[in-house]
N, C-alpha and C positions, 0 to 999 in steps of 0.2 A: 370182274365177274363170278370168278374164282371167290376172292376175297367177300365177295354179297354173303356167294351160296354158302361159305364159313362162318361168317358172322350170322345168318338166320340160323343154321344148323345148331352154333352154341345157342342159340336163343332160346329155339324150342327143346333143346337137352335141359337146360335149367329150368325151363318148365315142367318139362316131364318131372325133373329131379324136385323141386315143388310140390310135388303133388306126391310122391313114391316116399321119399325121408322121411315123411314125421309119421308114419305108419310101421317102417322101421325101428328107427329109432325111437321112437315114443318120449319119454322127457327130456334125454341126452338132447334131442332138434333144439330146444330153447339156446343152448351150447351154440350147438354152430350157428343159429342165423344168427346171433352175436358177434361171426369173428367173421361170417359170410359181409356180414351188414358192415366190419368197417373195412373190408376188403374191398365191399361194392364203394363205398364212399372214395376210397383212396384212389381208384381208378378212374371216379368220375371227376373227382380232383385234377389229377394226372390231364386228362382230356378237355377240361376246363383249362386250365393253365396254358395248354398251347392252343387250345385256341381265341383264347387274351392276348398271347405271343403278338399273335399273326392279326389281329384285332387292329383296326385301323378307321379311324373316324377326323373328320375333316371338323377341326374346331370353329372353321372361319364361316362354314354353313350349316354350324348347329340347328336351326327352323327347320332346316330337314330333317331329323330324327326327330321333332317332336309330331312331323309327320307320319312318323315312320312308328313310333309308340302307339298315336290312336289307330293305325291300322292291326299292328299288334294285340291292342287290348280287346279290338273287336272281333278278332281271329280267335283271343282264349275267351269272349265272353259269348260269343252267337252258342257255341258246342254245351255251354255250360246253363244256357239259359233251355236252349231245345232240349238238351236230355231234363232239367228243372221240372219242365211244364209235361215232358211224358211220362215222370213220376209222379207229377201232382195229379193228373188229369184220366192216367190210364192205367197205370201202375198201383195207384192207390184208389181203396171207394169212394166215394161221388161227395159221403158226406165229409172227407178231410181237405175239397176242392178251398174251403175259408178255412182251413185250421192253419193257425200261424207255427203250431208246433210244429206239424207235420211241411212245411212250407220251412221253416226253419232248419230241419233233417235234408230236405230236399237239397234245398242249395248249397249245403258242406258236401252231399256224399256224391253232388252231380259236379262239383268242382275237379275233379279225377277226368273228366273230359276235355278240360281248358288248358293243360298245359301241352307244350311238343318238349321234345325229348330230345336237347341239346346235343348232350351225351350222343346216345345212338345218332341222330341227326347227323351231325358234321362227322363224325366217323365213317358213316357207310358213304357221305359223299363225297369225301377226300378219298376213299378207296374206289370210287368209278371218275375220276381224273376232273371232277368237277374246282377245284378249288381256285381257278383263275378264271371262273365264273362270271357274268352279274349275277346267276341267281344264287351260287355259292356266298356270294361278298352280301349279296340284300337278305338270304337266310338267314345270313350268322346276326344280322343285325336285328330282326323281330323274331327270331327261337330266342334270342337274350333276353329282348323287350317281353316275349311275351311269358316265358318265364316268369321274368322278373316281376309280371303285374298276375302273375299266379300265386307268388308270392305274398304280395299286399294286400291282397282282394283275402287270402285266407283270415287277417289279422282282426280286418269288423268282424269276418263270419266266426270265428271263435269268441269275439266279447259276446255275438248276439247268442251263439249258444249258455257260454258261462259267464257275460259280465264284465265289467272293464276289470284289467287288474295293470298293474304298471309294469308288468315287463311284458305287456305287449304292447307298450312305447318303449321299451328299452330295445325290442327289436327292431322298430321303426324307426330310430333312430341309429342302432347300426348299421342300417340297412342304408339309410341315407348318406351317413358318412363313407359308410363304402363307395358307394358310385361320387361321391364328390372324390374321393381320392385318387380313383379309376381316372377319373376326370384331366384332375388339375396335374397328375403325376406320368399321365401315360407317356410311355417310352421312357421313364426318367433314367430306371438304373439299370446299370450294366451287372445284372448279374450272374452268374454261370446257368450256361442250358443244357447241357448234356443230358443224356435221359436220365442218368445218374444223381442229378440235382436235383432234376422237377419230379422225381420220382420222392427225392428228401423234401422237396417242398409240400408232394403232395403229402405227405407223412403228416410233416407239420400243421400243415391248413388241417386235414381231419382231428390231429389233436390238441390243435386248440376251442373245435370248436363241439368233438367229444366232452373235452374239460371244463366249458363253461354249460353247456349240457347239466355233467355230474356234479359240481358244486353247486350247484343254482338250485338243480333235487334237494342236495344234502342241508343247503341253507334254509329253501322255503319249501319244498316236500315237491313230490313228483306233480301236482298241480301248478307247482308255481316256477318250473325251468323255464330258462331261459335259451330256445334250440333255433339256431345258426344252418340254414339248409351251405353245406358245402361249396353249392355251383356258383355263389355269389363270390365269396370271399376269396376261393382260387380263381376266378375269371378277373377281378380284378386285381387281382397277384401276377398273374398273366398279361394283363392290362397294363401297370407298372413297370413290367423288364425293358429296356433296349434290344428291339428282338435282332438274335443274332440266327442265321439259317443255318441248320446242321442237316446234312444228307449223305449219311454213310449208311452203309446194307446194314450196318448192326444196329445204328439207327430207328430203322426202320422196323427192322425184326422186332423188337423189344415196342416199341409206338403199338405193332399190328398184333403183340400180344398182350399188351397190358388193354387194346381195345378187344382183343377175344375174351380175354377174362370178366370184362366188363360183362361184355354183352350175356355171358353163361351166368353172371351173378345178379345179371336183371332179372333174366327169369328164374332164377332163385328164389328173389326180392317176394313173387306172386304169394299174394294166401292159399294157404288148403282149403281148396273148395269142394275136391272129390270127398263125399262119403260125410260132407261136415254140415253143419246147421249154419256156420259162421252168426256164430254171437248170438243165433235165435234165444237161447234160454235167458242168457244174461241179457238180451237187448229186454226181453218180455218182464221181468224183472227190475227192470232199471224202470219199464214206462214207455220205453222204444217204442214209439207208432210205429215205423217203418218193424219194425222188430217182430209188433203183435202183427203180421198179419201172414195169413197161412202159405207155409211155400208152393210153388207154382208146379204142374207138371214140368217136367224137364223140357217137353215139345212146347210147350207155351215160352220156359226161359230161354231156348236156342229162336226164335221169331225176334223174343223182346232184343236180344243179344244182335240181331240182324240189323231193328232195324234201330236201336239208340248204335249204332258202329255207323250207320249211315247216318243222320240225324246230327252226329259230335264231329263227322267229316265233310257232309255241307256246310258245316258252321264254320270250320276252319278254312273254306272258298271265298274268305273276305278279300287277299288283294290280286284277286280277278278282276275286281272292279277298279282297280288304282292303277298306279305306273302305266297309265294308255299309251303313253309312250314310250312304251317294249310292247313287242310281240304278245301275240295273247299265249303263244305257245309257254315265252319264257313264263310269263303271269301265269298261267296254267302249272306248269311246273315247282313254281315257288307255294302257289298253294297246296299241292300235291304233298311234298317236301313237308307240310306242316302238319301232316296226318300221325306223321310219328309219335308213338307215347311212349313213357317208361317210367324211369324213376320217379319223377316230380307224381307224374298220377299215381301211382302203389304207394307214396306217401301220402299223399290227400287218403286215400282209402285206408290206411293205419290209422291215422288221426280219425276218422269215422269212426272205424272199430273202437278208440278207445274213447269213443262217445257211447257206446253200445249201440250204433245206428245195424240193423241187421238187416235179414230177413230177406227174401227175391228180390229186392230192388241191390242191397248188396254184390248178392250173385250174378246181380247181372251186370253191374259195373266191373266187376274182377271179372266175369270171362269177356267184356268187350276191350278189356284188358287185353285182355289174354289174345284175343282174333287179331286186335292191332298190330302188335306183337311179332304174331305169324304172318301177317300180312308185310310186315317192312319189308321185305325184300324186293319185294312184288312194286310198293311204291317208288321203291328208289329206282330201278329199273323203268318206271316208267317215264322219275321226272328223267332218269338220262337221255329216255329215247326220245322228248318234249326236245331236250337242249341240243340233243343234236341239229332233228331238227328246226328249230331254231336260226342256228349256226349256219344251217345250207342256203336258208332263208338270204341270213343277213350276205353269203357270198355270192348268190345269184342277183340279190339286189345289186352288189358293188359292180359285178361284171358286166 
């Protein structure tokens, strides 16, 4: 419980700093953002390599994972669609209900609600001792597939926004090559796996992805960048390692420290929204429909944030309808575990900012992310209680 409180505290400190530092540092804040962004990706890569190391797939029963993928797809799709419809039919005036440009902006922005934060989720569940449970093992598969589906669907959404570009095809090819490598060479390579080497691999993964992004920008301009999220290559690298178990005080201490830093950096990565119009002026100049909408009173914003949070989390309840052979407590815990949002959702909001999508819908999206982050500790404690209740039921049935 102490770990959960620590993780939640660091998350909240990061959120507070994300709103305070821009005003204190002024133009220097951009340099800090670059540094914290790189550190965030290194910490995420460290976490995902370790998740990949412990990830086990039964290749003889691969059809089971097709079912898991479609469940994860539904878990990502429903929150996205619920929020997209809410933006169109509630936030925007009625004349935009059938406007294709409004739908494009809404579908892109609302995708923030889709991805589960694999990094936060695995860190929190490991901290409460659920690593050996069915819930943890199943949520590993669903959260990875959930984020993968989000990454894949962002490609056609961006094509809708800017038209077909060959870079999108390259990104899609890289994703499928990485998945093939992970499946083909799972547990094959006997690499050193103490914390120093895992951290080194993390730096290398981030270095490669940043280099691809940087040099593709140099060659093809800012609009021609090939951006690969570190989550997938880091996870696949971990998958390909022959798992060696390390359990020392130093290993646990470093892993916890990096997880705490990750939580702080996720909070810091949130866009500045206090006293900020969130790109409204730029959005209006660019002809963004959402950016043209007048800002709502903060009381109305708060109500919309609560409703969007509720809708996005109801959409995450898809696993409750499946895995009927398991207890309802386990299925509910699985669904609640998928409520966690973080770095991938924040990344989608930054993509939306890049397309000059602003206005009240963006403020609501950012604050919904913030609220979900603040509630993360509560979600995880809820998962633990349901897991313990399920364990007691199973033991009582055996007695």
